[in-house]
C-alpha positions in Angstrom: -78.5 -11.1 -0.2 -78.6 -7.7 -1.8 -81.9 -6.9 -0.1 -80.3 -7.7 3.3 -77.3 -5.4 2.6 -79.7 -2.6 1.6 -81.7 -3.0 4.8 -78.5 -2.9 6.8 -77.3 0.2 5.1 -80.7 2.0 5.7 -80.5 1.0 9.4 -76.9 2.2 9.6 -77.8 5.6 8.0 -80.8 5.8 10.4 -78.5 5.1 13.4 -76.0 7.7 12.2 -78.8 10.3 11.7 -80.1 9.7 15.2 -76.6 10.0 16.6 -76.1 13.3 14.8 -79.4 14.6 16.1 -78.5 13.6 19.7 -75.1 15.3 19.4 -76.6 18.5 18.0 -79.1 18.5 20.9 -76.4 18.1 23.4 -74.4 20.9 21.8 -77.4 23.1 21.9 -78.0 22.4 25.6 -74.4 23.1 26.4 -74.5 26.4 24.5 -77.6 27.4 26.5 -75.9 26.5 29.8 -72.9 28.6 28.8 -75.0 31.5 27.6 -77.3 31.9 30.6 -74.6 33.2 33.0 -73.3 35.5 30.3 -76.8 36.9 29.7 -77.5 37.3 33.4 -74.2 39.2 33.8 -75.0 41.4 30.8 -78.5 42.1 32.1 -77.2 43.0 35.6 -74.6 45.4 34.1 -77.2 47.0 31.9 -79.6 47.5 34.9 -76.8 48.8 37.0 -75.8 51.3 34.4 -79.4 52.6 34.2 -79.5 52.7 38.0 -76.3 54.7 38.3 -77.6 57.3 35.8 -80.8 57.6 37.7 -79.0 57.9 41.0 -76.8 60.6 39.5 -79.8 62.6 38.5 -81.3 62.2 42.0 -78.0 63.2 43.6 -77.7 66.3 41.5 -81.2 67.3 42.4 -80.5 66.9 46.1 -77.3 69.0 45.8 -79.1 71.8 43.9 -81.9 71.8 46.5 -79.3 72.0 49.3 -77.6 75.0 47.8 -81.0 76.7 47.1 -81.9 76.4 50.8 -78.5 76.0 52.4 -79.8 73.2 54.5 -80.5 69.5 53.9 -83.8 69.3 55.6 -85.5 66.1 56.6 -85.7 62.7 54.8 -89.3 63.6 53.9 -88.0 66.9 52.3 -85.4 65.0 50.4 -88.0 62.5 49.1 -90.2 65.4 47.9 -87.2 66.9 46.1 -86.7 63.5 44.4 -90.3 63.4 43.3 -89.8 66.7 41.6 -86.5 65.8 40.0 -87.8 62.4 38.8 -91.6 62.9 38.2 -93.9 60.1 37.2 -91.5 57.4 38.4 -92.5 54.7 40.9 -88.9 54.5 42.1 -85.4 55.8 41.4 -83.8 52.5 40.5 -85.3 51.2 37.2 -84.9 47.6 38.5 -86.9 48.3 41.6 -84.0 48.5 44.1 -84.8 50.1 47.4 -83.1 53.5 47.5 -81.9 54.7 50.9 -81.1 58.3 51.7 -77.9 58.7 53.6 -76.3 62.0 54.7 -72.7 62.5 53.4 -70.0 64.4 55.3 -71.5 67.7 54.3 -75.0 66.8 55.5 -76.4 66.4 52.0 -78.6 63.3 51.4 -77.1 60.8 49.0 -79.2 58.1 47.4 -77.9 54.5 47.9 -79.4 51.6 46.0 -80.0 48.3 47.8 -79.4 46.3 44.6 -76.6 48.0 42.8 -74.4 50.0 45.2 -70.7 49.1 45.1 -70.3 49.2 48.9 -71.6 45.7 49.4 -71.2 45.6 53.2 -73.2 48.8 53.7 -75.7 47.5 51.2 -76.2 44.3 53.2 -76.5 46.3 56.5 -79.2 48.6 55.1 -81.1 45.8 53.4 -80.9 43.7 56.6 -82.2 46.5 58.7 -85.0 47.2 56.3 -85.9 43.5 56.1 -86.1 43.3 59.9 -88.5 46.4 60.0 -90.7 44.9 57.2 -90.7 41.5 58.9 -91.7 43.0 62.3 -94.7 44.7 60.7 -95.6 41.6 58.7 -95.4 39.4 61.8 -97.8 41.7 63.7 -100.3 41.6 60.9 -100.0 37.8 60.7 -100.6 37.4 64.4 -103.8 39.5 64.1 -105.2 36.8 61.8 -104.0 33.9 63.8 -102.7 33.1 67.3 -100.1 30.8 65.9 -96.7 32.2 65.0 -96.2 31.5 61.3 -93.6 29.2 60.0 -92.5 31.9 57.5 -93.4 35.5 56.7 -93.0 37.0 53.2 -91.9 40.6 52.8 -91.0 42.6 49.7 -87.4 44.0 49.6 -85.9 45.6 46.5 -89.1 44.7 44.7 -88.5 41.0 45.3 -90.3 38.6 47.6 -88.2 37.5 50.6 -89.4 34.6 52.7 -88.3 34.9 56.4 -88.3 31.4 57.7 -88.8 30.5 61.4 -86.0 28.5 63.0 -85.3 26.9 66.3 -81.6 27.5 66.1 -79.3 29.9 64.2 -78.5 28.6 60.8 -74.8 28.0 60.0 -74.4 31.1 58.0 -71.4 33.3 58.7 -70.8 35.0 55.3 -72.5 35.5 52.0 -74.5 32.7 50.4 -72.2 32.6 47.4 -69.6 31.1 49.6 -71.9 29.1 52.0 -73.0 25.6 51.1 -76.7 24.9 51.0 -77.9 28.4 50.4 -78.4 30.6 47.3 -79.4 34.2 46.7 -80.9 36.3 49.5 -82.2 34.4 52.6 -83.6 35.4 55.9 -84.6 33.6 59.2 -86.1 34.5 62.5 -86.4 32.9 66.0 -88.7 33.4 68.9 -88.0 33.7 72.6 -88.8 30.5 74.4 -88.2 28.1 71.5 -85.2 25.9 70.8 -81.9 27.6 71.1 -83.7 30.8 72.1 -85.4 29.3 75.1 -83.1 31.1 77.5 -83.6 34.6 76.0 -84.9 37.0 78.7 -88.1 38.1 76.9 -91.7 37.1 76.8 -92.3 33.8 75.0 -93.0 34.3 71.3 -91.1 37.6 71.1 -88.9 37.8 68.0 -85.4 37.7 69.4 -83.3 36.5 66.4 -83.1 37.6 62.8 -80.5 36.6 60.2 -80.2 38.2 56.7 -77.7 37.0 54.1 -77.2 38.0 50.5 -74.6 36.7 48.0 -71.9 38.8 49.5 -72.4 39.2 53.3 -74.5 38.3 56.2 -75.9 40.2 59.2 -77.4 38.9 62.4 -79.7 40.7 64.9 -80.3 39.5 68.4 -82.7 41.1 70.9 -80.1 41.7 73.6 -77.1 42.4 71.3 -78.3 44.3 68.3 -76.7 43.8 64.9 -73.5 41.8 64.4 -72.1 39.6 61.7 -69.7 39.6 58.8 -71.3 42.7 57.2 -70.3 44.7 60.3 -66.6 43.6 60.3 
């Protein structure tokens, strides 16, 4: 009898120990789930702070150059100035954001980061336009290798790969992906004249006639006959 009780106690202690281990594992998983978004937010803020400082140095250099010459010059001149201000750097943004040069009200070029700029609508518009240019060139290169239009084309924007997916109709995206079900992060799509919804477009079959770009905040749509529209332009 005593032996049976002892075995039962051992099994009970073993069951309790396993239960404790399981509970601790669940707690550890929950802590990781909670910590990841906090870490991502902290990393983004750190990267943005570094970017803002780099942009300030670049901006100061462009202003000094302007007053030295009393003219802003061309975009190429501005980039040469930035190469002198920030030597031995592959880019201005430490995180690899595409930096656009935009003239301010005085005609001086101002650097604008495609990853960290606070004006999210302008950021979406600039990135969308850049993505369309990159896609157009990439599609030409793809068609040199094959007569078939690719199902997707991958370009690099803000030092990140962006897959531009071929579609037969415009996706149901009218705002940023953060508030659009079924989409996440930065997405892009393209359509060709003569296919699906774009069969009535007055252009040679196979001509790119539709392009949609959306990030977490906004979306922008380009159509061959209408140019750019979308929520980022409102």
